[in-house]
C-alpha positions in Angstrom: 53.7 -16.1 152.1 53.6 -15.2 155.8 54.3 -18.2 158.5 51.1 -19.6 160.1 51.4 -20.8 163.4 49.3 -22.8 165.8 47.9 -20.0 167.5 45.9 -21.7 170.7 44.3 -25.0 169.9 46.3 -28.3 169.3 47.7 -28.5 165.4 47.9 -32.0 163.6 51.6 -33.7 163.7 52.1 -32.0 160.3 51.0 -28.4 161.2 53.6 -29.3 164.5 56.3 -30.6 162.3 56.3 -27.3 159.5 56.2 -24.8 162.6 58.8 -26.7 164.4 61.3 -26.5 161.4 60.2 -22.7 161.2 59.3 -22.7 157.3 56.6 -20.5 155.6 53.7 -22.0 155.2 49.9 -21.0 155.1 46.6 -23.4 156.4 43.7 -23.7 154.2 40.9 -24.9 155.9 37.3 -26.2 154.0 34.4 -27.9 154.4 35.4 -31.6 153.7 32.7 -33.8 152.0 32.8 -36.8 153.7 30.8 -38.7 150.4 33.3 -37.0 147.9 35.0 -39.6 145.5 38.3 -37.9 145.5 39.3 -36.3 148.6 41.9 -34.4 146.8 39.8 -33.2 143.9 37.1 -32.4 146.3 39.7 -30.2 148.5 41.3 -28.4 145.2 37.4 -27.5 144.5 36.6 -26.2 147.8 39.9 -24.1 147.8 39.4 -23.0 144.2 43.4 -24.6 143.2 44.0 -25.9 140.3 44.3 -29.9 140.5 47.9 -30.2 139.4 49.1 -27.7 142.3 47.1 -30.2 145.0 48.9 -33.0 145.8 47.4 -36.4 147.4 49.5 -38.4 149.5 49.4 -42.2 148.7 51.2 -45.3 150.4 52.4 -48.0 148.3 54.4 -51.1 149.1 57.6 -51.3 147.2 59.3 -54.7 147.6 57.4 -55.4 150.6 58.2 -52.0 152.5 55.9 -49.2 152.6 56.5 -46.0 150.8 55.2 -42.5 150.3 54.3 -41.1 146.7 53.2 -37.5 146.5 51.2 -36.7 143.1 49.0 -33.9 141.5 45.6 -34.9 142.6 44.7 -34.3 138.7 47.0 -37.6 138.0 47.6 -40.9 139.3 50.8 -42.4 141.1 52.6 -44.6 138.3 53.8 -47.6 140.6 56.2 -48.7 138.3 57.9 -45.5 138.3 57.6 -45.1 142.0 59.4 -48.8 142.3 62.1 -47.3 140.1 62.3 -44.1 142.4 62.4 -45.9 145.3 65.2 -48.2 144.3 62.8 -51.3 144.1 61.7 -53.6 141.5 57.9 -53.9 142.2 55.0 -51.6 144.2 51.5 -51.9 144.7 49.2 -50.0 146.8 49.2 -50.4 150.6 46.1 -51.8 152.0 44.3 -48.6 153.7 44.6 -49.8 157.3 48.4 -50.2 157.1 48.6 -46.6 155.5 46.8 -45.4 158.6 48.4 -47.2 161.0 52.0 -46.6 159.5 51.4 -42.8 159.3 48.9 -41.8 162.2 46.4 -40.4 159.8 43.0 -41.3 158.3 42.7 -41.9 154.6 41.7 -38.6 152.8 43.7 -36.8 155.3 47.3 -38.7 155.0 50.0 -35.7 155.2 53.4 -36.3 154.1 54.7 -34.5 157.2 54.7 -35.2 160.7 53.7 -39.0 160.1 54.4 -41.5 163.1 57.4 -43.0 161.4 59.2 -41.4 158.6 58.9 -43.5 155.4 60.7 -43.6 151.9 59.0 -40.5 150.0 58.9 -39.6 146.6 57.5 -36.3 145.2 56.3 -35.9 141.8 58.8 -33.9 139.6 56.0 -31.5 138.7 56.0 -30.0 141.8 59.0 -27.8 141.2 57.1 -26.1 138.6 55.1 -24.1 141.4 56.5 -21.5 143.9 54.1 -23.4 146.4 51.8 -26.8 146.3 49.0 -27.9 148.8 49.1 -31.0 150.6 47.2 -32.4 153.5 47.9 -30.9 156.5 46.8 -33.9 158.6 42.9 -33.9 158.7 40.1 -33.9 156.1 39.0 -30.6 155.6 42.7 -28.7 156.1 45.7 -28.4 153.5 48.7 -26.6 154.1 50.6 -24.5 151.4 54.5 -24.6 151.2 57.4 -24.7 149.1 58.1 -27.9 147.3 61.9 -27.7 148.7 60.5 -27.5 152.1 58.2 -30.8 151.8 61.7 -32.6 150.2 63.5 -30.9 153.4 61.0 -32.1 156.1 60.1 -35.6 154.4 63.5 -36.6 153.2 61.9 -37.0 149.7 63.8 -37.7 146.8 62.0 -35.9 143.5 61.1 -37.9 140.1 58.4 -38.5 137.7 55.7 -40.8 139.4 52.5 -39.4 138.2 50.6 -40.3 135.5 47.8 -38.8 133.3 
């Protein structure tokens, strides 16, 4: 895979973080459907990527602290498993406005990379079964493809089985 760098134009905080870390990644733009029920599934379909290889970034509160869960779009986030992986007892989905404020991204375009402040992050263990995975590059209509190990390195994520379904 070749390294895609920002050429001209301003990138997103996610693409800037990936470029600054000098990791190999590829950007995949697509036409985002603002009416889509699932932004992640719509992105996978638009790019022709299997749903289990494109990961969505979800925010939850684990014992009151915002925590990022990264799971395949083909699955849902297992809140009990996320709480356990984050060393907590109880988790609930975060309010979308809190998620946007903490990450600096809009819902449907939240990336695990380049967030406003670094939050505890858990990547579903299924990611390690792929040479590369896709996650949001920081806006609707743009995905970044990178190695799961690079995502773990850039976010400080731990890996655990947090997907259900």
